C-alpha positions in Angstrom: 6.4 -10.9 17.4 3.2 -10.1 17.1 1.1 -11.4 14.1 -1.1 -8.7 12.4 -3.5 -9.3 9.5 -3.7 -7.7 6.2 -7.5 -7.4 4.1 -6.8 -7.7 0.2 -10.2 -6.5 -0.7 -9.8 -6.5 -4.4 -8.7 -10.3 -4.0 -11.4 -11.3 -1.9 -10.7 -10.0 1.3 -7.6 -12.3 0.9 -6.8 -12.0 3.9 -3.3 -13.4 5.8 -1.2 -13.1 8.8 1.8 -11.5 9.3 4.7 -10.2 11.8 4.0 -6.8 12.7 6.7 -4.9 10.3 6.3 -6.2 7.4 6.3 -4.8 4.1 3.1 -4.4 2.4 4.0 -5.4 -1.6 6.6 -8.4 0.3 3.5 -10.2 2.0 1.3 -9.9 -1.1 4.2 -11.5 -2.8 5.0 -14.6 -0.5 0.6 -14.6 0.0 -0.3 -14.2 -3.1 -2.3 -11.0 -2.8 -2.2 -9.7 -5.7 -1.2 -6.2 -5.4 0.2 -4.8 -9.1 3.5 -3.9 -9.0 6.7 -3.8 -11.5 10.0 -2.7 -9.9 9.5 -3.4 -5.8 11.9 -0.3 -5.3 9.7 2.9 -5.4 10.6 4.5 -8.9 7.6 3.0 -11.0 4.0 3.8 -9.2 2.6 0.3 -9.9 2.2 -0.9 -6.5 0.0 2.3 -5.9 -2.6 1.2 -3.5 -4.8 2.7 -0.9 -4.9 1.8 2.5 -9.1 1.7 3.5 -8.5 0.4 6.4 -5.7 1.5 9.6 -3.8 3.6 8.0 -2.8 5.3 11.6 -1.2 0.9 11.1 1.5 2.4 9.0 5.1 4.2 8.6 5.9 7.1 7.8 5.2 8.1 4.4 8.8 7.7 1.7 10.4 10.9 -0.3 9.8 8.3 -3.1 6.6 8.0 -2.1 6.3 11.9 -2.7 7.6 11.3 -6.6 3.7 9.4 -7.3 1.2 10.5 -4.5 -0.1 14.3 -3.8 -0.4 15.3 -0.6 -3.9 14.8 -1.2 -3.6 11.3 -2.4 -1.4 10.5 0.8 -4.2 12.0 2.7 -6.9 10.1 1.2 -4.7 6.6 2.7 -3.1 6.1 -0.7 0.7 4.7 -0.4 3.3 2.6 -2.2 3.2 -0.4 -1.1 6.5 -1.2 -1.9 7.7 2.1 1.0 5.1 0.7 3.7 5.5 -0.8 6.2 2.3 -2.1 8.6 2.1 -2.4 12.5 -1.3 -3.4 12.5 -4.1 -4.3 11.4 -5.1 -2.9 7.8 -7.2 -3.5 4.5 -5.8 -2.2 1.5 -7.4 -1.7 -2.1 -5.2 -1.0 -5.3 -7.0 0.5 -8.7 -8.5 3.1 -7.8 -9.0 6.6 -9.4 -5.7 9.6 -8.6 -6.3 13.0 -8.1 -6.4 15.7 -10.5 -2.8 16.3 -9.3 -1.8 13.1 -9.4 -3.2 12.4 -13.1 -1.8 15.6 -14.5 2.0 14.8 -13.6 0.9 11.5 -15.8 
């Protein structure tokens, strides 16, 4: 299986090597990447992150993600780490301000 790199920008650009097709949150948990989380199942929205580079290397946005992300969020690279699988190198960040529409939902 091909190896890819995930870089966790807020964690001093920590970069890990994982198998292509790995789940972003599970990789973060296993390698202490630092993505915040509570449930890990797409229900709470805590693992919201931004794919800063390599968005094209992620799988399709899931219905569970749409409950936490607006179309604008998705267009700007935001994903739910627990629902995102990566097929190529990505750089991720978190703690970014959500869109105005997302803030209205809260």
